[in-house]
C-alpha positions as CSV (number, residue, x, y, z in Angstrom):
1,M,82.0,116.8,105.0
2,H,79.6,114.4,106.7
3,K,76.5,112.4,105.6
4,L,74.2,109.7,106.8
5,V,75.5,106.2,106.1
6,Y,72.3,105.1,104.4
7,V,72.7,107.8,101.7
8,L,76.3,106.9,100.8
9,T,76.7,106.7,97.0
10,I,79.0,105.1,94.5
11,D,80.5,108.6,93.9
12,D,81.2,109.0,97.6
13,L,83.1,105.6,97.6
14,G,85.0,106.6,94.5
15,K,86.2,109.8,96.3
16,H,86.8,108.3,99.7
17,Q,87.4,104.5,100.2
18,A,87.1,104.6,103.9
19,W,84.5,106.3,106.1
20,Y,84.3,106.5,109.9
21,F,81.5,107.1,112.4
22,P,82.5,110.2,114.4
23,M,80.2,109.5,117.4
24,I,83.1,110.0,119.9
25,E,84.0,113.4,118.4
26,E,82.5,116.6,119.7
27,G,79.7,118.0,117.5
28,G,76.6,115.9,118.4
29,Y,76.8,113.4,115.6
30,D,74.3,110.5,115.7
31,E,75.0,106.8,115.1
32,A,74.2,107.1,111.4
33,T,76.6,109.9,110.6
34,I,79.8,109.1,108.7
35,K,82.8,111.2,107.5
36,P,85.6,110.5,105.1
37,A,88.5,108.8,106.9
38,N,92.2,109.3,106.5
39,E,95.1,107.8,108.3
40,A,95.8,110.9,110.4
41,I,92.2,111.0,111.7
42,I,91.9,107.4,112.7
43,S,95.4,106.7,113.8
44,G,95.3,105.6,117.5
45,Q,91.5,106.0,117.6
46,E,88.8,103.4,118.1
47,F,86.5,104.5,115.3
48,V,84.1,102.1,113.5
49,L,85.0,102.1,109.8
50,E,83.1,101.4,106.6
51,V,85.4,100.5,103.7
52,K,84.9,100.2,100.0
53,V,84.6,96.7,98.7
54,D,84.6,95.3,95.2
55,F,82.0,92.5,94.8
56,T,82.1,89.9,92.0
57,D,79.3,87.5,91.2
58,S,79.7,83.9,89.9
59,L,79.5,85.2,86.3
60,G,82.2,87.7,86.7
61,N,79.9,90.8,87.0
62,E,81.5,93.4,89.2
63,Y,79.8,95.7,91.7
64,M,81.0,98.3,94.2
65,G,79.9,98.4,97.8
66,F,81.1,98.6,101.4
67,F,81.1,96.8,104.7
68,Y,82.3,97.3,108.2
69,H,86.0,96.9,108.6
70,G,87.4,94.4,111.2
71,E,84.5,92.1,111.5
72,S,84.5,88.5,110.4
73,E,80.9,87.3,110.6
74,L,78.6,88.2,107.7
75,S,75.9,89.5,110.0
76,L,78.5,91.9,111.5
77,L,80.0,93.0,108.2
78,Q,76.6,94.3,107.1
79,P,77.7,94.3,103.4
80,C,76.0,96.7,101.0
81,M,76.4,96.4,97.3
82,Y,75.2,98.8,94.5
83,L,73.2,97.6,91.6
84,G,73.4,100.7,89.4
85,E,72.6,103.4,91.9
86,K,70.4,101.2,94.1
87,A,72.0,100.0,97.4
88,I,71.3,96.3,98.2
89,N,71.9,95.4,101.8
90,F,72.9,91.8,102.6
91,W,72.4,92.2,106.3
92,F,69.0,90.6,106.8
93,G,68.8,90.7,110.5
94,I,66.3,93.6,110.4
95,V,65.4,94.2,106.7
96,E,64.0,91.4,104.5
97,P,65.7,91.2,101.1
98,N,63.8,92.3,98.0
99,V,63.6,89.0,96.0
100,Q,63.3,90.8,92.7
101,E,66.6,92.6,93.2
102,L,68.3,89.3,94.2
103,E,67.1,87.6,91.0
104,D,69.4,89.8,89.0
105,L,72.5,88.4,90.8
106,S,74.4,85.2,90.2
107,F,75.4,83.6,93.5
108,P,77.8,83.1,95.1
109,I,79.1,86.6,95.4
110,Y,82.7,87.3,96.4
111,A,84.0,90.4,98.1
112,E,87.5,92.0,98.1
113,S,88.5,94.9,100.2
114,L,91.8,96.5,99.3
115,E,94.2,98.1,101.7
116,V,93.5,101.8,102.1
117,F,96.0,103.0,104.7
118,G,99.6,101.8,105.0
């Protein structure tokens, strides 16, 4: 199974909490292709991972989303949070935020990523 990162859904994250970019594998995958990760696949490899994240706003509302694993700066994490089925990207380096979508949120927003592999 593989898909493009920008069509990842809540259901996908529910089934697989970590996804990797298989660009270094054979098969001609492009930089937007991701596949479900497991410990055996990524063990000893230098894959870029996207991991499931639980977001909570200042009112206690919970949302699911993902960000890049192993980064520390917000611009590198490229967090993405789902409002219903709509993905809201908080990496504003290229894409401007939709102000109407942000009005429904109560800032600050906190993120927690749980351990997926041992």
